[in-house]
N, C-alpha and C positions, 0 to 999 in steps of 0.2 A: 120579774122586777116591778115594783110599784111605779106606775106611770107618773104618779104625782111627786115622786122623789126627785129633787133637783139633780140635774146632770152635772158631771165634772166640768163641762165647758158651758159657758153662757150661750144662749141662742138669741139672735136678733132677727126680727122680721123687718127687712129693710124697705118693704113697700106693701101697704095694706090699706084698703078703703074701709076704715072702721065705720064711717057714717052711712055706708051702703048696707050694713047689716040692719035687721029690724031694730027699732029703738029699744024694745024690751030685751034684746039679746046683747047689746053692747057691753053693759057692765059685767054680765056673767061671762062673756067671752074673754074680757081682760082679766077677770079673776081666775078663770081656768088657765089662761096663758101663763100668768105668774106662777101658779101652782105647778105647771108643766115645765118650768125651767126657762121661760122666756124672760130675758133681761130687759128687752125694749122692743118697741115697734115704731116704725115711721108711718104716721097716719097722713096719707096724701089727700088732697082736696079736689073737688070738681068745680066749685064756684064759691061765691061769697057765703052763701048759706052753709055749704059744706065746711068752709074754713071756720065759721063760727062754732059749728058743732065739734069739730076736731080741737078747737081751742078749749072748749068746755071739757072735753075728755082729758086733754093734757093737764088742765088745772086740777082735775079730779084724781089723775094718776101721774103726778109730776115726774117720777123717776122711770115710769114705764112707757109713757107715750110722748114721742116727739112729733109735733104737728108739722106738716108742710102745706104752705098756702099758695094757691094759684088757681088756674082754670084749665080743666082737661081739654085737650085739643079735638077730641072726637065728638064735637058738638059745634054749633054755629059760633064762629069767632066774634068777639066783641069789636065794635068799631074802635080802631086804634086812636081816634081823636074824640071818642065819645065819652059821656059821663060815667058809664058803667065800669069801663076799664080803669079810668082815673080813680073812681071811688074804691075799687078793689086794691089798686096799688097804694093809695093813701092809707087804707085800712092796714095793709101789711107794714107800711112805714111806721104807723102808730104802734104796732106790736114791737117793732125794733126799738122805738124810742122809749117804750116802757120796760125794756130790758128782758123781754121774753126770748126763750130759745125756740127756734123754728128753722125750717128750710123753705125753699121756694119749690112748689110743685103740687100737683103733677102738671107739667106744661110740656109743650112740644108741637108736633105737627100731625095732621089728620090723615095718616096713610090709609086707614081702613075706610073712613068716610069718603075720601077721594076715590079710592078704588071702586067702592059701591056706586058712587054717583056716575063715574065715567063708564062703569059696566052697564049702566042703563042707557048709555049713549048721550048723557047730559054733560054740559061743560062744568068745570069746577075751577073756581078762582082761588088759588092758594095765597094770593097776596095778603089778604087780611090776617091769615094765620101766621105768616112769616113776620108781619109787623107786630102782631100780638106776642109772638115768642120773643122778638127782640126786646120788647118792653120788659118782659120778665127776666131775660138774661141781663139786661142793663140794671134791673133792680137787684138781682143777685150780686152783681159787681158792686153796686152802690152800698149795699148793706153787708157785704162780705158773708154771704150765706151759701151753703151748698144748694145745688139745683137738681131736681129730680125730673128726668126727661123721658117722654114717650116719643121716641124718634127711631123708627125701624126702617130697615132696607135702605133705599136711596135717600130717605129723609135724614139719615144720620149725618151725611156730609153737609147738608144745609144747616143742621144744628151745630155741627162742629165749626162751620164758618163763623157763626155768631159767637161761640165760645172763645174762639181764637181772637176775634175782633175785640171782645171785651175782657180778654185775658182771664177767663174763668179757670180756676185750678181745681175746684171741687165740684165735679160733675158726675152724676149718677144716671147711667142709661139702664132703665129697668126692663127686664124681660126682652133683651135685645135679640134681634135677628138681622143679619146683614152679610154683605159680601166681604171677602178678605181685605180688600184695600181700605174699606171703612174701619174694619177691626184694627188694622195696623195703625191707622191714623188715630183712633181712640187710644190705643196703647201709648203712642208717642205723646199724647196730650195728658196721660195719666188719668184717663176716665175710668170710673168704676162701673162694673156690670154686676147686676144681681140675677140669680137664677131661681126659677120657680120649680115646683114639683114635676113639671113636665120634663125635667132633665132625666126622669126615670124612664121615659119612653120615646122622646122626640129625637131622632138621629142628628138633626142639625144643632140642636141645643146641646146634646151630649158631646158633639165634636167641639163646639165652642168652649164648653166647660173643661174639656181635656187639654185645651191649649192656652186659654187666656191666663195672663200672669196671676199667680196666687195672691199677690199683694194688692190686687185690684178687684177681687171677687167678694161677693156677699150673697146671702140667701134671702129670699122673699117668698110671699104667697100670692100677692095681688088679690087676696081675699076680698069679697066672697066669691071670686071667680072659681068655678068648679073644674076639677081635673079628671083625667081619664086614667087608664091603666089600673094599677093596684089601688088607686085612691078614688076610683069612679063611684059615684053615688054618695060620697061622704061630704059633710060640710067642711069647707076650707077654713082651717084654724091656724093660728101662728105656730103651733108646735109642729106643723108639717114641715117647717124649716129643718127639723131633724132628719126627715127623709132626704132633703136636699143635701145636707152635710154628708150623710152616709153614702149617698150615691156618688157624689163628686169624689169622696175619699177613695171609693172603689175604682173610679175611672182614672184617678191620678196615682194609684198605688200607694196611698198614704193611710195612716191610722186615723180613725174617726176623731179621736181626741185632738190630735195634732191639727187636723183641718178645721175642726170646730173652733178651736182657740184662735186660729188664724183669721177665719171669717168674722169672728166676734171682734177681734182687734181691728180689722179693716173697717168695720161699721163704726166702731167708736172713734177711730181716727178721722174718717170722712166727716162724721156729724159732730165731732168734738163732744162726744157723749161723756159726761162726768160719771 
């Protein structure tokens, strides 16, 4: 089969770091994605510079790229009362005022940074990260935008506390890992979860993909993050979401076309993709 022939179901990459690919690769990556049947990608941001680049890509590929604006939590938090965070939030508000389509993200809590710091026997103050996340959750509520979350394991409950406080109904936990009580709480809150190609080989992820409600599931790559198993050594590209669809279909005993259409529908519904 010609790999460039569009597939019967549309594919969406619900979480990718477009601006983390080399600058000379970004346009060709998106052109190849469109040729490979990708209907859309959610381009998440790391900081204000990242936001600006994702905005440029979204303007260049308006039907293909939906940007998400925020600050990734696995780096030093911004002072919640300082000018940098205020400038970023005001920049995001200006995008809403101009009528642009976007989400809030990638935001969340620094599980891996905290674990690394404490593993060295050093103290870690989570307070500024919680305050920073609250600013973004409040902004998502203010602007009525979906929010893309990096909140794994015990951090999920901290994020859920904020989502509930601000009555957020469109929340997306990307590449989630966590205990059953947190998963049950996410389901009660109607939170979406997206799965990466590690569903092909990670037992915990395979278990979650087998049980999470279908109407709350999506596919992602988190590119350019590299994968193992059958995808080891390959560049991570949006069309790898097809591997995700196929594997989850096998796990759930469903047809690939049926599941692919469902995950695409979910992504469009969450992000109000036209």
